[in-house]
C-alpha positions as CSV (number, residue, x, y, z in Angstrom):
1,M,35.0,-49.9,28.9
2,S,35.5,-49.4,25.1
3,A,35.5,-52.5,23.2
4,T,37.5,-51.3,19.9
5,F,39.3,-48.7,19.4
6,A,36.6,-47.0,17.7
7,A,34.6,-47.2,20.5
8,A,37.3,-45.5,22.5
9,Y,38.0,-42.3,20.0
10,R,34.2,-41.7,20.0
11,E,33.8,-41.9,23.8
12,L,37.0,-39.4,23.7
13,A,35.7,-37.4,21.4
14,A,32.4,-37.4,23.0
15,A,34.3,-36.3,26.2
16,Q,35.9,-33.5,24.8
17,K,35.3,-30.2,26.9
18,G,36.2,-26.8,25.7
19,H,39.5,-26.6,26.2
20,A,41.7,-24.0,28.5
21,R,41.7,-20.3,28.2
22,G,45.4,-20.4,28.1
23,A,45.4,-23.2,25.9
24,P,47.3,-22.3,22.5
25,G,46.6,-23.6,18.9
26,Y,48.9,-26.4,18.4
27,S,48.0,-28.1,21.7
28,V,44.2,-27.4,20.9
29,Y,43.9,-28.5,17.4
30,V,47.0,-30.4,16.8
31,N,48.4,-32.6,19.8
32,R,45.4,-33.0,21.7
33,R,44.2,-34.7,18.4
34,I,46.8,-37.1,18.2
35,G,46.9,-38.0,22.0
36,R,43.4,-38.9,21.4
37,M,44.2,-41.2,18.6
38,L,47.2,-42.4,20.8
39,A,44.8,-42.8,23.8
40,A,42.7,-44.9,21.9
41,A,45.4,-47.6,20.7
42,A,46.9,-47.5,24.2
43,F,43.8,-48.3,26.1
44,R,42.9,-51.2,23.8
45,W,46.8,-52.3,24.5
46,G,46.1,-52.1,27.9
47,I,48.7,-49.5,28.7
48,S,48.2,-47.5,31.7
49,P,48.1,-43.7,32.0
50,N,51.6,-44.0,33.8
51,Q,53.0,-46.0,31.4
52,A,51.8,-43.5,28.9
53,T,53.7,-40.8,30.6
54,G,56.9,-43.2,30.7
55,I,56.3,-43.6,27.1
56,S,56.1,-39.6,26.0
57,A,59.4,-39.3,28.5
58,V,61.0,-42.2,26.7
59,H,60.4,-39.8,23.3
60,T,61.1,-36.4,24.8
61,F,64.2,-37.6,26.6
62,G,65.4,-39.6,23.7
63,A,65.3,-36.3,21.3
64,L,67.6,-34.8,23.5
65,V,70.0,-37.4,24.0
66,L,70.0,-37.6,20.1
67,L,70.3,-33.6,19.9
68,L,73.6,-34.0,22.2
69,V,75.6,-36.8,20.0
70,L,74.0,-36.6,16.4
71,P,75.7,-33.1,14.3
72,A,73.4,-30.9,13.5
73,T,72.0,-31.7,10.3
74,W,68.6,-31.4,8.3
75,W,67.8,-35.1,9.1
76,S,68.8,-35.3,12.4
77,G,66.9,-32.1,13.4
78,L,63.9,-34.0,11.5
79,L,63.9,-36.6,14.0
80,V,64.5,-34.7,17.2
81,A,61.6,-32.5,16.1
82,V,59.3,-36.0,15.3
83,L,60.6,-37.8,18.3
84,L,59.6,-34.2,20.8
85,A,56.1,-34.3,18.9
86,L,55.3,-37.5,19.9
87,G,56.7,-37.3,23.2
88,Y,53.9,-34.2,23.5
89,A,51.1,-36.0,22.1
90,W,51.8,-39.4,24.4
91,D,52.0,-36.4,27.3
92,S,48.2,-35.5,25.9
93,A,47.2,-39.1,25.9
94,D,47.9,-40.2,29.5
95,G,45.2,-37.9,30.9
96,Q,43.1,-39.1,28.2
97,I,43.6,-43.0,29.1
98,A,42.8,-42.5,32.6
99,R,39.3,-40.7,31.6
100,L,38.5,-43.8,29.1
101,R,39.8,-45.7,32.8
102,G,37.3,-43.7,34.8
103,G,39.7,-41.1,36.3
104,G,42.8,-40.4,36.9
105,S,45.3,-40.2,40.6
106,L,47.0,-38.5,42.6
107,A,50.1,-40.3,42.3
108,G,49.4,-40.0,37.9
109,E,49.2,-35.9,38.4
110,W,52.4,-35.8,40.7
111,L,54.3,-38.1,37.6
112,D,53.0,-36.2,34.6
113,H,53.7,-33.2,36.4
114,F,57.6,-33.8,37.1
115,I,58.3,-35.4,34.0
116,D,57.0,-31.9,32.6
117,A,59.0,-30.0,35.1
118,L,62.5,-32.0,33.9
119,K,61.3,-31.4,30.4
120,I,61.0,-27.6,30.8
121,A,64.1,-27.4,32.4
122,S,66.4,-29.7,30.5
123,L,65.3,-28.8,26.9
124,H,67.0,-25.0,26.5
125,L,70.0,-26.0,28.6
126,V,70.7,-29.0,25.8
127,V,69.8,-26.8,23.2
128,L,72.8,-24.4,24.4
129,L,74.9,-27.5,24.8
130,A,74.2,-29.1,21.2
131,L,75.0,-25.4,19.9
132,H,77.9,-25.5,21.7
133,L,79.2,-29.0,20.4
134,H,78.1,-29.4,17.4
135,T,77.7,-25.6,15.4
136,P,80.2,-22.9,15.0
137,L,78.6,-20.7,18.3
138,A,81.1,-21.7,20.9
139,G,81.8,-18.4,22.9
140,S,79.0,-17.1,20.5
141,P,76.2,-14.5,23.1
142,W,74.3,-16.4,20.8
143,L,74.5,-19.3,23.4
144,L,72.6,-16.9,26.1
145,V,69.2,-17.1,24.1
146,P,68.7,-20.6,25.2
147,L,70.2,-19.7,29.0
148,V,67.2,-17.1,28.9
149,Y,65.0,-19.1,27.0
150,S,65.4,-21.5,30.2
151,V,64.5,-19.2,32.6
152,V,61.8,-18.3,30.8
153,A,60.3,-21.5,30.6
154,V,60.6,-23.1,34.1
155,V,59.5,-19.6,35.9
156,T,56.6,-19.6,33.5
157,F,55.3,-23.1,34.5
158,F,56.0,-22.9,37.9
159,G,53.7,-19.2,37.9
160,M,51.4,-21.3,36.0
161,L,50.8,-24.2,39.0
162,L,51.6,-21.6,42.1
163,N,49.0,-19.4,40.2
164,D,46.5,-22.3,39.7
165,L,47.8,-23.7,43.7
166,L,46.5,-20.7,45.4
167,K,42.9,-20.0,43.3
168,Q,42.3,-23.6,44.5
169,K,43.0,-22.7,48.1
170,K,40.7,-20.2,47.9
171,G,38.2,-22.1,46.0
172,V,38.2,-19.9,43.0
173,A,38.6,-21.9,39.2
174,S,41.9,-22.3,38.4
175,T,43.6,-20.2,35.1
176,H,43.4,-23.6,33.2
177,S,39.7,-23.8,33.5
178,R,38.2,-25.4,31.0
179,G,35.6,-24.2,28.4
180,G,37.1,-20.3,28.5
181,G,39.5,-20.5,25.6
182,T,38.3,-19.1,21.8
183,F,40.4,-19.8,18.7
184,L,41.5,-16.2,18.1
185,R,42.7,-16.5,21.4
186,S,44.7,-20.0,20.9
187,M,46.2,-18.4,18.0
188,M,47.6,-15.8,19.7
189,L,48.6,-17.7,22.1
190,L,50.8,-20.3,19.1
191,P,54.5,-18.9,20.0
192,T,54.1,-20.2,23.3
193,D,52.8,-23.3,22.5
194,F,55.6,-26.1,23.1
195,G,54.4,-28.1,20.1
196,L,55.0,-25.0,18.3
197,L,58.5,-25.6,19.6
198,C,59.0,-29.3,18.7
199,V,58.3,-28.1,15.2
200,V,61.1,-25.7,15.0
201,F,63.4,-28.3,15.3
202,V,63.2,-29.1,11.1
203,L,65.3,-25.8,11.3
204,W,68.3,-27.4,13.3
205,G,70.6,-28.4,10.2
206,W,69.9,-24.4,9.3
207,T,71.5,-23.0,12.4
208,T,70.9,-19.3,11.3
209,G,67.1,-19.9,10.1
210,F,67.3,-21.9,13.7
211,L,68.1,-19.2,16.0
212,V,66.9,-16.7,14.5
213,V,63.0,-18.6,15.0
214,Y,63.5,-20.0,18.7
215,A,65.5,-16.3,19.3
216,L,61.9,-15.2,18.6
217,L,59.7,-17.4,20.2
218,A,62.3,-16.5,23.0
219,A,61.4,-13.3,22.8
220,F,57.7,-13.6,22.7
221,N,57.8,-16.1,25.4
222,G,59.3,-13.3,27.6
223,L,56.9,-11.2,26.9
224,F,54.2,-13.4,27.6
225,L,55.7,-14.4,31.0
226,A,56.2,-10.2,31.8
227,L,52.2,-9.6,31.3
228,A,51.3,-12.8,32.8
229,A,53.3,-12.3,36.1
230,V,51.4,-8.9,36.4
231,R,48.5,-10.6,36.3
232,W,48.5,-13.6,38.0
233,F,49.6,-10.9,41.2
234,R,47.0,-8.7,40.6
235,E,44.3,-12.3,40.7
236,I,46.2,-13.5,44.0
237,R,46.1,-10.2,45.8
238,A,42.3,-9.5,45.0
239,L,41.8,-12.8,46.4
240,D,43.8,-11.7,49.2
241,A,41.1,-8.5,49.6
242,A,38.5,-10.7,49.2
243,N,39.1,-12.0,52.5
244,D,39.9,-8.9,54.7
């Protein structure tokens, strides 16, 4: 085991593999590096991967509570953005802590995915309610945007997990296998990045600006889901054909 923060950080940096083909830019070039620093510190402090997952959840759901109870101002938006980004960084850190400790567990992976699912299912519905409570948009068609975004986000998350699960049953590398990503692809997929969504909340106090950017992200993610669903179905159908 690494004895110092610097040694743990170097060990993690040396162990990094190529990023997954579907990994967008913020997650690869910003969040993973922040998560690496948190993981090295957490390893020194004796924080376990599951505890890191819990810390991630506290930051994330703390941000959602603040969205509901605070007015829509520049400072509340900044606070929410920081908490969401820290929650996302700790979400990256838990797996890296497990690597330093010699490997993760099925229970840890289950907990990580469970918290991710709860986060994805909650965030946009909280945005909808917060817009209703703290802006003049009560009853506005704009409130359909977070509702649609919620459906898109949940179905995308489920589709990715299901696609990978069915591939693994056939012994095929998952969609998110390491080493297939490029810088250009990561930048093209940036609008699908949860980390970018975290940052957008700095606009929370400027309702019009927030809604325009948020709606554009929702539209891009909807298009991504439509295209990905076609590809996923073709991949699974090809696996069926190969076994006939």
